[in-house]
C-alpha positions as CSV (number, residue, x, y, z in Angstrom):
1,X,-79.7,48.7,221.0
2,X,-76.4,49.8,222.6
3,X,-78.2,52.0,225.2
4,X,-79.9,49.0,226.7
5,X,-76.5,47.3,227.5
6,X,-74.5,47.7,230.7
7,X,-75.4,48.5,234.2
8,X,-78.5,50.6,234.9
9,X,-76.5,52.7,237.3
10,X,-74.8,54.2,234.2
11,X,-78.2,55.7,233.3
12,X,-78.9,57.8,236.5
13,X,-79.5,60.9,234.3
14,X,-82.1,58.9,232.4
15,X,-83.8,58.0,235.7
16,X,-84.1,61.6,236.8
17,X,-85.3,62.6,233.4
18,X,-87.9,59.8,233.4
19,X,-89.0,60.8,236.9
20,X,-89.5,64.4,236.0
21,X,-91.3,63.4,232.7
22,X,-93.6,61.1,234.7
23,X,-94.7,63.9,237.0
24,X,-95.8,65.8,233.9
25,X,-97.2,62.9,231.8
26,X,-99.2,61.2,234.5
27,X,-101.7,64.0,235.5
28,X,-101.9,65.0,231.8
29,X,-102.8,61.5,230.7
30,X,-105.4,61.2,233.4
31,X,-106.9,64.5,232.4
32,X,-107.0,63.5,228.7
33,X,-108.7,60.2,229.7
34,X,-111.3,62.0,231.8
35,X,-112.0,64.4,228.8
36,X,-112.9,61.5,226.6
37,X,-114.8,59.3,228.9
38,X,-116.8,62.0,230.7
39,X,-118.0,62.9,227.2
40,X,-119.7,59.5,227.3
41,X,-121.0,59.8,230.8
42,X,-119.8,61.8,233.8
43,X,-119.8,58.5,235.8
44,X,-117.0,57.2,233.5
45,X,-114.4,59.7,234.9
46,X,-112.6,56.9,236.7
47,X,-112.7,54.8,233.6
48,X,-111.0,57.7,231.8
49,X,-108.2,58.0,234.4
50,X,-107.5,54.3,234.0
51,X,-107.4,54.6,230.2
52,X,-105.0,57.5,230.4
53,X,-102.7,55.7,232.8
54,X,-102.7,52.5,230.8
55,X,-102.0,54.6,227.7
56,X,-99.1,56.4,229.3
57,X,-97.6,53.1,230.6
58,X,-97.9,51.3,227.3
59,X,-96.7,54.1,225.1
60,X,-93.8,55.0,227.4
61,X,-92.5,51.4,227.3
62,X,-93.2,50.2,223.7
63,X,-92.6,53.5,221.8
64,X,-89.3,54.0,223.6
65,X,-88.1,50.4,223.0
66,X,-89.0,50.2,219.3
67,X,-88.7,53.9,218.4
68,X,-85.4,55.6,217.6
69,X,-85.7,59.0,219.1
70,X,-83.7,59.6,222.3
71,X,-85.3,61.5,225.1
72,X,-88.8,61.5,223.6
73,X,-91.7,60.7,226.0
74,X,-94.9,59.2,224.4
75,X,-98.2,59.5,226.2
76,X,-101.9,60.3,225.6
77,X,-102.1,63.8,224.1
78,X,-104.4,66.7,223.3
79,X,-105.1,65.8,219.6
80,X,-106.0,62.3,220.7
81,X,-108.3,63.6,223.4
82,X,-109.9,66.1,221.0
83,X,-110.7,63.5,218.3
84,X,-111.9,60.8,220.7
85,X,-114.0,63.2,222.8
86,X,-115.7,64.6,219.6
87,X,-116.3,61.0,218.5
88,X,-117.8,60.1,221.8
89,X,-120.1,63.2,221.8
90,X,-121.3,62.4,218.3
91,X,-122.2,58.8,219.3
92,X,-123.9,59.9,222.5
93,X,-126.0,62.4,220.5
94,X,-126.9,59.5,218.2
95,X,-128.3,57.6,221.2
96,X,-125.6,54.8,221.4
97,X,-125.2,53.0,224.7
98,X,-122.3,54.1,226.8
99,X,-120.5,50.8,226.9
100,X,-121.0,50.4,223.1
101,X,-119.3,53.8,222.7
102,X,-116.4,52.6,224.9
103,X,-116.2,49.6,222.5
104,X,-116.1,51.8,219.4
105,X,-113.3,54.0,221.0
106,X,-111.2,50.8,221.5
107,X,-111.6,49.7,217.9
108,X,-110.9,53.3,216.7
109,X,-107.6,53.4,218.6
110,X,-106.6,50.0,217.2
111,X,-107.3,51.0,213.7
112,X,-105.5,54.3,214.1
113,X,-102.4,52.5,215.4
114,X,-102.5,50.1,212.5
115,X,-102.7,53.0,210.0
116,X,-99.8,54.7,211.8
117,X,-97.7,51.6,211.5
118,X,-98.5,51.2,207.8
119,X,-97.4,54.8,207.3
120,X,-94.1,54.0,208.8
121,X,-93.6,50.6,207.0
122,X,-94.5,52.2,203.6
123,X,-92.0,55.0,204.3
124,X,-94.6,57.7,204.1
125,X,-93.6,59.2,207.5
126,X,-91.1,61.7,205.8
127,X,-94.0,63.3,203.9
128,X,-95.5,64.7,207.1
129,X,-92.7,67.2,207.4
130,X,-93.8,68.9,204.2
131,X,-97.1,70.0,205.8
132,X,-97.0,73.9,205.5
133,X,-96.4,75.8,208.7
134,X,-99.7,77.8,208.5
135,X,-101.6,74.5,208.3
136,X,-99.8,73.1,211.4
137,X,-100.4,76.4,213.2
138,X,-104.1,76.4,212.4
139,X,-104.4,72.7,213.2
140,X,-102.8,73.2,216.6
141,X,-105.0,76.3,217.3
142,X,-108.1,74.3,216.3
143,X,-107.2,71.3,218.6
144,X,-106.4,73.8,221.4
145,X,-109.8,75.4,221.1
146,X,-111.6,72.1,220.8
147,X,-109.8,71.0,224.0
148,X,-110.8,74.1,225.8
149,X,-114.4,73.8,224.6
150,X,-114.5,70.2,225.7
151,X,-113.4,71.1,229.3
152,X,-115.8,73.9,229.9
153,X,-118.7,71.6,231.0
154,X,-116.5,70.0,233.7
155,X,-115.0,73.4,234.6
156,X,-118.4,75.0,235.2
157,X,-120.0,71.8,236.6
158,X,-122.5,71.4,233.7
159,X,-123.6,68.2,232.0
160,X,-121.2,66.5,229.7
161,X,-121.6,67.4,226.0
162,X,-122.9,70.9,226.7
163,X,-121.7,73.2,223.9
164,X,-119.2,75.9,224.8
165,X,-121.7,78.6,223.9
166,X,-124.3,77.1,226.3
167,X,-121.5,76.9,229.0
168,X,-120.8,80.6,228.7
169,X,-124.3,81.9,228.6
170,X,-125.7,79.4,231.2
171,X,-124.0,81.1,234.1
172,X,-127.0,80.6,236.3
173,X,-126.3,76.8,236.4
174,X,-122.5,77.2,237.1
175,X,-121.1,75.3,240.1
176,X,-118.9,77.7,241.9
177,X,-117.0,74.9,243.5
178,X,-115.7,73.5,240.2
179,X,-114.8,77.0,239.0
180,X,-112.8,77.7,242.2
181,X,-110.9,74.4,241.9
182,X,-110.3,74.7,238.2
183,X,-109.2,78.3,238.4
184,X,-106.7,77.6,241.2
185,X,-105.2,74.8,239.1
186,X,-105.0,76.9,236.0
187,X,-103.5,79.9,237.8
188,X,-100.9,77.8,239.7
189,X,-99.9,76.0,236.5
190,X,-99.5,79.3,234.7
191,X,-97.6,81.3,237.4
192,X,-95.6,78.6,239.3
193,X,-92.8,78.1,236.6
194,X,-91.7,81.7,237.2
195,X,-91.0,81.0,240.9
196,X,-90.5,77.2,241.2
197,X,-88.0,75.5,238.9
198,X,-87.5,72.1,240.4
199,X,-91.2,70.9,240.5
200,X,-93.2,70.6,237.3
201,X,-96.1,73.1,237.0
202,X,-98.6,70.3,236.4
203,X,-97.9,68.7,239.8
204,X,-98.2,72.1,241.6
205,X,-101.4,72.9,239.7
206,X,-103.1,69.6,240.6
207,X,-101.9,70.1,244.2
208,X,-103.4,73.5,244.3
209,X,-106.7,72.2,243.0
210,X,-106.8,69.5,245.6
211,X,-106.0,72.0,248.3
212,X,-108.9,74.3,247.3
213,X,-111.1,71.2,247.1
214,X,-110.1,70.3,250.7
215,X,-110.8,73.8,252.0
216,X,-114.3,73.9,250.4
217,X,-115.0,70.4,251.7
218,X,-114.5,71.7,255.3
219,X,-117.8,73.5,254.8
220,X,-119.5,71.1,252.5
221,X,-120.0,67.5,253.9
222,X,-121.1,66.1,250.5
223,X,-117.6,66.7,249.2
224,X,-116.1,64.5,251.8
225,X,-117.9,61.4,250.4
226,X,-116.7,59.3,247.5
227,X,-120.0,57.6,246.7
228,X,-122.0,59.6,244.2
229,X,-119.6,62.5,244.3
230,X,-119.3,63.8,240.7
231,X,-116.6,66.4,241.6
232,X,-113.9,63.8,241.9
233,X,-112.5,61.0,239.7
234,X,-113.8,58.2,241.9
235,X,-112.7,54.6,242.4
236,X,-110.6,53.1,239.7
237,X,-112.4,49.7,240.3
238,X,-114.7,50.3,237.3
239,X,-116.7,47.0,237.6
240,X,-117.3,44.4,240.2
241,X,-115.5,41.8,238.1
242,X,-112.3,43.8,238.0
243,X,-110.2,45.1,235.2
244,X,-109.4,41.7,233.6
245,X,-113.1,40.9,233.4
246,X,-113.8,44.3,231.9
247,X,-111.3,43.9,229.1
248,X,-112.4,40.3,228.5
249,X,-116.0,41.4,228.1
250,X,-115.0,44.2,225.8
251,X,-113.1,41.8,223.5
252,X,-116.1,39.4,223.5
253,X,-118.2,42.3,222.2
254,X,-115.6,43.3,219.6
255,X,-115.8,39.9,218.2
256,X,-119.5,40.5,217.6
257,X,-119.0,43.7,215.6
258,X,-120.0,43.6,211.9
259,X,-117.4,44.4,209.2
260,X,-119.6,47.3,208.1
261,X,-119.3,48.8,211.6
262,X,-115.6,48.6,211.6
263,X,-115.4,50.0,208.0
264,X,-117.4,53.0,209.2
265,X,-114.6,53.9,211.6
266,X,-111.9,54.2,208.9
267,X,-112.5,57.9,208.3
268,X,-112.1,58.8,212.0
269,X,-109.2,56.4,212.3
270,X,-107.4,58.2,209.4
271,X,-108.0,61.5,211.1
272,X,-106.6,60.2,214.4
273,X,-103.6,58.5,212.8
274,X,-102.7,61.7,210.9
275,X,-103.0,64.0,213.9
276,X,-101.0,61.6,216.1
277,X,-98.3,61.3,213.4
278,X,-98.0,65.0,213.1
279,X,-97.8,65.5,216.8
280,X,-95.1,62.8,217.1
281,X,-92.9,64.0,214.3
282,X,-93.3,67.6,215.4
283,X,-91.8,66.6,218.7
284,X,-89.1,64.6,217.0
285,X,-88.1,67.7,214.9
286,X,-87.9,69.9,218.0
287,X,-85.7,67.4,219.8
288,X,-83.4,67.1,216.7
289,X,-82.9,70.8,216.7
290,X,-82.1,71.0,220.4
291,X,-79.8,67.9,220.5
292,X,-78.3,68.1,217.0
293,X,-79.5,64.6,216.3
294,X,-81.6,63.0,213.4
295,X,-84.7,60.9,213.9
296,X,-86.0,58.3,211.5
297,X,-89.7,59.3,210.9
298,X,-90.7,56.0,209.4
299,X,-89.3,53.9,212.3
300,X,-90.9,56.3,214.8
301,X,-94.3,56.1,213.2
302,X,-94.2,52.3,213.0
303,X,-93.2,52.1,216.7
304,X,-95.9,54.6,217.8
305,X,-98.5,52.8,215.8
306,X,-97.6,49.5,217.4
307,X,-97.7,51.0,220.9
308,X,-101.1,52.6,220.2
309,X,-102.5,49.2,219.0
310,X,-101.3,47.5,222.2
311,X,-102.5,50.4,224.4
312,X,-106.0,50.4,222.9
313,X,-106.1,46.6,223.1
314,X,-105.7,46.6,226.9
315,X,-108.1,49.5,227.4
316,X,-105.7,52.4,227.3
317,X,-105.8,55.6,225.4
318,X,-103.8,56.2,222.2
319,X,-101.3,59.0,222.1
320,X,-98.1,60.4,220.6
321,X,-94.7,61.8,221.3
322,X,-95.6,64.7,223.6
323,X,-93.7,68.0,223.6
324,X,-94.1,69.1,227.2
325,X,-92.9,65.8,228.9
326,X,-90.1,65.3,226.3
327,X,-88.7,68.8,227.0
328,X,-88.9,68.2,230.7
329,X,-87.1,64.9,230.2
330,X,-84.4,66.6,228.1
331,X,-83.9,69.5,230.6
332,X,-83.6,67.1,233.4
333,X,-80.5,65.5,231.8
334,X,-81.9,62.4,230.0
335,X,-79.6,61.0,227.3
336,X,-81.2,57.9,225.8
337,X,-84.5,56.1,225.1
338,X,-84.1,54.4,228.5
339,X,-85.6,57.6,230.1
340,X,-88.9,56.8,228.2
341,X,-88.9,53.3,229.6
342,X,-88.3,54.6,233.1
343,X,-91.1,57.1,232.7
344,X,-93.5,54.3,231.7
345,X,-92.5,52.1,234.6
346,X,-92.8,55.0,237.1
347,X,-96.3,55.8,235.8
348,X,-97.3,52.2,236.5
349,X,-95.7,52.3,239.9
350,X,-97.4,55.6,240.8
351,X,-100.8,54.3,239.7
352,X,-100.5,51.2,241.8
353,X,-99.1,53.0,244.9
354,X,-101.2,56.2,244.6
355,X,-104.5,54.7,243.4
356,X,-106.5,56.0,246.3
357,X,-105.1,59.5,245.9
358,X,-105.8,59.5,242.1
359,X,-109.4,58.6,242.8
360,X,-109.7,61.7,244.9
361,X,-108.4,64.1,242.3
362,X,-111.0,66.8,241.5
363,X,-112.3,66.6,237.9
364,X,-112.3,70.4,237.8
365,X,-108.6,70.4,238.5
366,X,-108.0,68.1,235.5
367,X,-110.2,70.4,233.4
368,X,-108.2,73.5,234.6
369,X,-105.0,71.7,233.6
370,X,-106.3,70.9,230.1
371,X,-107.7,74.4,229.5
372,X,-104.1,75.7,230.1
373,X,-102.8,73.1,227.8
374,X,-105.3,74.1,225.2
375,X,-104.4,77.7,225.4
376,X,-100.7,76.8,225.1
377,X,-101.4,74.9,221.9
378,X,-102.8,78.1,220.2
379,X,-100.0,79.6,218.1
380,X,-100.1,83.3,218.9
381,X,-97.1,83.9,216.6
382,X,-99.5,83.5,213.7
383,X,-101.0,87.0,214.5
384,X,-97.7,88.5,213.3
385,X,-98.8,87.6,209.8
386,X,-101.3,90.5,210.0
387,X,-98.4,93.0,210.4
388,X,-97.5,92.8,206.7
389,X,-99.7,92.7,203.6
390,X,-97.5,90.1,202.1
391,X,-98.4,87.6,204.8
392,X,-102.0,88.4,205.4
393,X,-103.1,85.5,203.1
394,X,-101.0,83.1,205.3
395,X,-102.9,84.3,208.3
396,X,-106.1,83.5,206.3
397,X,-104.9,79.9,205.9
398,X,-104.4,79.6,209.7
399,X,-107.9,81.2,210.3
400,X,-109.6,78.9,207.8
401,X,-108.1,75.8,209.3
402,X,-109.2,76.8,212.8
403,X,-112.8,77.6,211.6
404,X,-113.1,74.4,209.7
405,X,-111.7,72.3,212.6
406,X,-114.3,73.9,215.0
407,X,-117.4,73.7,212.8
408,X,-116.7,70.8,210.4
409,X,-113.9,68.3,211.2
410,X,-110.2,68.2,212.0
411,X,-109.3,66.1,209.0
412,X,-111.4,68.5,206.8
413,X,-109.5,71.4,208.4
414,X,-106.1,69.8,207.5
415,X,-107.3,69.2,204.0
416,X,-108.6,72.7,203.6
417,X,-105.3,74.1,204.8
418,X,-103.2,72.0,202.5
419,X,-105.4,73.0,199.5
420,X,-105.1,76.7,200.4
421,X,-101.3,76.4,200.8
422,X,-101.0,74.7,197.4
423,X,-103.0,77.6,195.9
424,X,-100.6,80.1,197.6
425,X,-97.6,78.2,196.4
426,X,-99.0,78.2,192.8
427,X,-99.6,81.9,193.1
428,X,-96.0,82.6,194.1
429,X,-94.7,80.3,191.4
430,X,-96.9,81.7,188.7
431,X,-95.9,85.2,189.7
432,X,-92.2,84.4,189.4
433,X,-90.1,84.8,186.2
434,X,-89.0,81.6,184.6
435,X,-86.5,83.4,182.4
436,X,-83.4,84.5,184.3
437,X,-81.8,86.2,181.4
438,X,-82.2,86.7,177.7
439,X,-79.1,87.5,175.7
440,X,-77.5,87.0,172.2
441,X,-74.6,84.8,171.3
442,X,-72.3,87.7,170.4
443,X,-72.8,89.0,173.9
444,X,-72.1,85.7,175.6
445,X,-69.2,84.2,173.7
446,X,-66.6,83.8,176.4
447,X,-64.9,80.5,175.7
448,X,-63.9,80.7,172.0
449,X,-61.2,83.2,171.2
450,X,-62.1,84.7,167.8
451,X,-60.1,86.9,165.5
452,X,-61.2,90.5,165.1
453,X,-62.7,89.8,161.7
454,X,-64.7,86.9,163.1
455,X,-65.9,89.0,166.0
456,X,-67.1,91.6,163.6
457,X,-69.1,89.0,161.7
458,X,-70.7,87.8,164.9
459,X,-71.5,91.3,165.9
460,X,-73.3,91.9,162.6
461,X,-75.3,88.7,163.2
462,X,-75.7,89.0,166.9
463,X,-79.5,88.9,166.8
464,X,-79.5,85.8,164.7
465,X,-79.0,83.6,167.8
466,X,-80.8,84.1,171.0
467,X,-80.2,82.6,174.4
468,X,-82.8,82.1,177.1
469,X,-81.5,81.0,180.5
470,X,-84.4,79.4,182.2
471,X,-84.9,79.0,186.0
472,X,-87.2,77.8,188.7
473,X,-90.1,75.4,188.2
474,X,-91.4,74.9,184.7
475,X,-94.9,73.5,185.2
476,X,-98.5,74.0,184.2
477,X,-98.6,77.2,186.2
478,X,-95.7,78.9,184.4
479,X,-96.0,77.1,181.0
480,X,-98.1,79.8,179.3
481,X,-95.8,82.6,180.5
482,X,-92.8,80.6,179.1
483,X,-94.5,80.2,175.8
484,X,-95.4,83.9,175.5
485,X,-91.7,84.8,176.4
486,X,-90.3,82.5,173.7
487,X,-93.0,83.3,171.0
488,X,-91.5,86.7,169.7
489,X,-88.2,85.0,168.9
490,X,-89.6,81.8,167.4
491,X,-90.6,83.6,164.2
492,X,-87.3,85.4,163.5
493,X,-84.3,83.9,165.2
494,X,-82.0,81.6,163.3
495,X,-80.8,79.7,166.4
496,X,-82.4,79.2,169.8
497,X,-80.5,78.2,172.9
498,X,-82.4,77.2,176.0
499,X,-80.1,76.7,179.1
500,X,-81.6,74.5,181.8
501,X,-78.9,74.8,184.4
502,X,-81.1,76.6,187.0
503,X,-84.3,74.7,186.2
504,X,-85.5,73.0,189.4
505,X,-88.4,70.9,188.0
506,X,-90.2,70.4,184.7
507,X,-93.6,68.8,184.1
508,X,-95.5,67.4,181.0
509,X,-97.3,70.7,180.3
510,X,-94.0,72.6,180.2
511,X,-92.5,69.9,178.0
512,X,-95.5,70.3,175.6
513,X,-94.8,74.0,175.4
514,X,-91.2,73.3,174.4
515,X,-92.5,70.8,171.8
516,X,-94.7,73.6,170.3
517,X,-91.7,75.9,170.1
518,X,-89.6,73.2,168.5
519,X,-92.3,72.6,165.8
520,X,-92.5,76.3,165.0
521,X,-88.8,76.4,164.6
522,X,-88.8,73.2,162.5
523,X,-91.0,74.9,159.9
524,X,-88.2,77.2,159.2
525,X,-85.5,74.6,159.6
526,X,-84.2,76.4,162.7
527,X,-82.4,74.3,165.4
528,X,-83.2,74.4,169.1
529,X,-80.2,73.8,171.4
530,X,-80.8,72.5,174.9
531,X,-77.9,72.8,177.4
532,X,-77.2,71.6,180.9
533,X,-79.9,68.9,181.0
534,X,-79.0,67.9,184.5
535,X,-80.6,65.6,187.0
536,X,-83.0,67.3,189.4
537,X,-84.1,66.0,192.8
538,X,-87.0,64.0,191.2
539,X,-86.0,63.2,187.6
540,X,-83.3,63.4,184.9
541,X,-84.3,66.2,182.6
542,X,-82.8,64.6,179.5
543,X,-84.6,61.2,180.1
544,X,-87.8,63.0,180.7
545,X,-87.6,65.2,177.6
546,X,-86.8,62.1,175.5
547,X,-89.9,60.3,176.9
548,X,-92.0,63.4,176.3
549,X,-91.0,63.3,172.6
550,X,-89.1,66.6,172.5
551,X,-85.8,65.0,171.8
552,X,-85.9,62.6,168.9
553,X,-83.3,61.2,166.5
554,X,-83.2,63.2,163.3
555,X,-85.1,66.2,164.8
556,X,-84.1,69.8,165.1
557,X,-83.3,69.6,168.8
558,X,-79.6,69.4,169.7
559,X,-78.5,68.6,173.2
560,X,-75.3,70.2,174.4
561,X,-73.5,69.5,177.7
562,X,-72.9,73.2,178.6
563,X,-74.1,76.6,177.5
564,X,-70.5,77.4,176.3
565,X,-70.6,74.3,174.1
566,X,-73.9,75.5,172.6
567,X,-72.6,79.0,172.0
568,X,-69.5,77.5,170.2
569,X,-71.7,75.4,168.0
570,X,-73.8,78.3,167.0
571,X,-70.8,80.6,166.4
572,X,-69.3,78.0,164.1
573,X,-72.4,77.9,162.0
574,X,-72.8,81.7,162.0
575,X,-69.2,82.0,160.7
576,X,-69.9,79.3,158.0
577,X,-67.2,77.1,159.6
578,X,-69.4,74.1,160.5
579,X,-67.5,71.6,158.5
580,X,-65.4,69.0,160.3
581,X,-61.9,70.3,161.0
582,X,-60.4,67.3,159.3
583,X,-62.0,68.3,156.0
584,X,-60.1,71.6,155.8
585,X,-56.4,71.9,154.8
586,X,-53.9,73.4,157.3
587,X,-53.5,77.2,157.1
588,X,-50.3,78.7,155.8
589,X,-48.6,81.4,157.8
590,X,-49.9,84.2,155.6
591,X,-53.5,83.0,156.3
592,X,-53.1,83.4,160.0
593,X,-54.6,86.8,161.0
594,X,-51.7,87.9,163.0
595,X,-49.5,87.9,159.9
596,X,-51.9,89.1,157.3
597,X,-50.6,91.9,155.0
598,X,-46.9,90.9,155.9
599,X,-44.3,90.9,153.2
600,X,-43.6,87.5,151.7
601,X,-39.9,87.5,152.4
602,X,-40.6,88.5,156.1
603,X,-43.0,85.6,156.4
604,X,-40.5,83.2,154.7
605,X,-37.8,84.1,157.3
606,X,-40.3,83.8,160.1
607,X,-41.6,80.5,159.0
608,X,-38.0,79.2,158.7
609,X,-37.6,79.9,162.4
610,X,-40.8,78.0,163.3
611,X,-41.4,74.3,163.9
612,X,-44.4,72.5,162.5
613,X,-45.9,70.1,165.0
614,X,-49.0,67.8,165.0
615,X,-51.0,66.6,168.0
616,X,-53.5,63.8,168.2
617,X,-57.0,64.5,169.6
618,X,-56.8,64.3,173.4
619,X,-53.0,64.9,173.5
620,X,-51.7,67.3,176.1
621,X,-49.7,70.1,174.4
622,X,-48.5,71.6,177.7
623,X,-49.5,71.2,181.3
624,X,-50.1,73.5,184.4
625,X,-46.8,74.5,185.9
626,X,-44.8,73.4,182.9
627,X,-41.6,75.3,181.9
628,X,-42.5,75.1,178.2
629,X,-42.9,78.8,177.1
630,X,-43.4,78.3,173.3
631,X,-45.9,80.3,171.3
632,X,-48.4,78.2,169.3
633,X,-50.2,79.2,166.1
634,X,-53.1,76.9,165.2
635,X,-53.1,75.8,161.5
636,X,-55.7,73.1,161.8
637,X,-58.1,71.7,164.5
638,X,-59.2,73.0,167.8
639,X,-57.3,73.4,171.1
640,X,-58.9,73.8,174.5
641,X,-57.3,75.5,177.5
642,X,-58.4,74.0,180.9
643,X,-57.9,75.9,184.1
644,X,-58.1,75.1,187.8
645,X,-59.7,77.0,190.7
646,X,-58.1,76.9,194.2
647,X,-57.4,73.3,195.3
648,X,-60.0,71.8,193.0
649,X,-58.4,68.9,190.9
650,X,-61.2,69.0,188.3
651,X,-60.4,71.4,185.5
652,X,-62.9,73.8,183.9
653,X,-63.1,75.0,180.3
654,X,-61.3,78.3,180.0
655,X,-61.3,78.9,176.2
656,X,-61.1,77.3,172.8
657,X,-58.8,78.2,169.9
658,X,-59.4,77.3,166.3
659,X,-57.5,77.7,163.0
660,X,-55.8,81.1,162.8
661,X,-55.7,81.6,166.6
662,X,-52.7,81.5,168.8
663,X,-52.2,80.5,172.5
664,X,-49.4,80.4,175.1
665,X,-48.7,84.1,174.7
666,X,-48.5,85.0,178.4
667,X,-45.8,82.6,179.2
668,X,-44.1,83.4,175.9
669,X,-43.9,87.0,177.0
670,X,-43.1,86.8,180.7
671,X,-41.3,83.4,180.7
672,X,-43.2,82.2,183.7
673,X,-44.7,78.6,184.2
674,X,-47.9,77.7,182.5
675,X,-51.1,78.5,184.5
676,X,-53.4,76.1,182.6
677,X,-53.5,72.9,180.4
678,X,-53.6,73.0,176.6
679,X,-55.3,69.9,175.2
680,X,-55.9,69.0,171.5
681,X,-59.7,68.8,171.2
682,X,-59.3,67.3,167.7
683,X,-56.3,66.4,165.6
684,X,-54.2,69.6,165.6
685,X,-51.4,71.1,163.5
686,X,-49.5,74.1,164.8
687,X,-46.6,76.5,164.0
688,X,-44.4,76.6,167.1
689,X,-42.2,79.5,167.9
690,X,-39.8,79.2,170.9
691,X,-38.3,82.3,172.7
692,X,-34.9,81.2,171.7
693,X,-35.8,81.1,168.0
694,X,-37.3,84.6,168.3
695,X,-34.0,86.0,169.8
696,X,-32.1,84.5,166.8
697,X,-34.6,86.0,164.4
698,X,-34.3,89.4,166.1
699,X,-30.6,89.5,165.6
700,X,-31.0,89.3,161.8
701,X,-34.5,90.7,161.4
702,X,-35.3,93.2,164.1
703,X,-38.4,94.4,162.2
704,X,-39.8,90.8,162.4
705,X,-39.4,90.7,166.2
706,X,-40.9,94.2,166.6
707,X,-43.9,93.5,164.4
708,X,-44.5,90.2,166.1
709,X,-44.4,91.8,169.6
710,X,-46.6,94.7,168.5
711,X,-49.2,92.4,167.0
712,X,-49.2,90.1,170.0
713,X,-49.8,93.1,172.2
714,X,-52.6,94.3,169.9
715,X,-54.4,91.0,169.8
716,X,-54.0,90.4,173.6
717,X,-55.4,93.9,174.2
718,X,-58.3,93.2,171.9
719,X,-59.1,90.0,173.8
720,X,-58.9,91.8,177.1
721,X,-61.3,94.5,175.9
722,X,-63.7,91.9,174.7
723,X,-63.5,90.0,178.0
724,X,-64.1,93.3,179.9
725,X,-67.2,94.1,177.8
726,X,-68.6,90.6,178.6
727,X,-67.9,91.0,182.3
728,X,-69.8,94.3,182.3
729,X,-72.7,92.6,180.5
730,X,-72.8,89.9,183.1
731,X,-72.8,92.4,185.9
732,X,-75.6,94.4,184.4
733,X,-77.7,91.3,183.9
């Protein structure tokens, strides 16, 4: 609450922002209130203005105090007016008494506020942001058209509740005075921002409507009277007993409501709460983008809900965080939530000081204002979806939401839009390929350095082990395609590797498909290797697959940390070298491929110049940057080389050497520091040849030195060619 500390003078920017926001929010709130209450009875226009003002004051104060979004202005809004007006029209058509309808609107606002607060307390607010854009666009368009349709009776001077079709075709009953006043307001509101920057368009629009009213009144004496004049708002003293008596009487009637009557409002309350939540969080998101801030959706909904409960309790109209007033507040220099409090206080002051003026505002001027607001809510950008065949279906979602909102219900429209968007999402997901790449082990072995003879064996058996790199979402929509992709290999492969590194999600249906594949492989005693079972945003893949029954002790499913580790495991088995390294005796020098077919006496002299060393598992043989330039020939065990990228302190697995391989050749040849770490993966025994020993051998046995250098060059060239082929394979795939 740091922004509420210190002298108020430090918040002069918040004051001017709040003042500018009040000039926008006050007439809009009054207009929204008139929209709702004239739907009950045209004589309730003043009641509607009072409800709008009370809503603006309460929301401005409480939502700003308890909410967490700086610069946001909360007030009665178009979605609230649309839902409540439709609710009032329905009850009027059912024959309910006007004051009973007012009572039901009060209860509806309280229930909606309670639901909003619960959404925030239960941390559901963040889910609102996942509503698809076409649904929001269609929803806003529907609310805008409902708002326009609800204002046409007042605009044309026809009875409240007249349908928009009857308004348009019943031109013989139009009141030209209301049309002139409303048109002047709408035209000024639309055009004035181009020429006047310092005064809000809403103020100029209302002023223009009042001016036209005054000019017409010069020639029409009936318009100069307040009593019985349906063209103006009228006195805000709604009853003889005053405002307090009105609210007291209302609460006495609420106490007499039956539980079944209240329960019957739950559906409408859910609709209202959802729409107000969407409107509020949409405004929060826009403010975040413009100010590089971050709102708390759950805190904001809880605060808005509480403010709506209080506003409805005292006879005000519920609302939400409003885009127009909030942007005016921001552009006027406001910095904190204090601007919202100032806006609420200024609305109250203006209502008290300008009560007589507000009572003289023409109803048609407020209608003209709301018709412009309704048109501005229609998202014309959605028509761009028609420019491309790929987005025509998205436009259909927008269109369906608008149609359902106009002819069925707003909440039904939102539900229809969400269902259509889910279908579109499933269509896109089902159409995608869940297999990023299919390859064979011989093509992908890039971490284990094999001898030429071993590579020849792997090449001959290359189609015995297949790798599928999976990607995207594996769920019920893609499960069948996954199975059909795996099926041809399940009957013939000797080893199956499934890499999950790029899998974003996996459901029970996809897990069942993997279980089917496992069982088919198990019939032939073929193992299934799963690599990179990482933790996605929603679940840990390994834990989920264990719960699903795919991974079980003693089964044919083997989990490997990486794809490289899985490839190494398969290669060992393809080469018939799956036994533990500790079970095999160390190789002699003649068994190392580099020295095969060498003369015994040559090997004897060479071995005499070498040192035999043993390393325990995990022991560092040499380190990055070390000056050790010895050449190592592996007699027993496995050695891993670990490299580093840039300034990253975490090493990555470069390659693995097994019995018969050699490592350290580059530094041995160029005498430069080591560029990686060599670590014993298991207990290791090596022949070690130092550059100094090689020089001594060369003096007595020049042929040994020449053969060693030639064979080193040949093996290094073979490794380079193999690596080049693998790089080409990766580029092509």
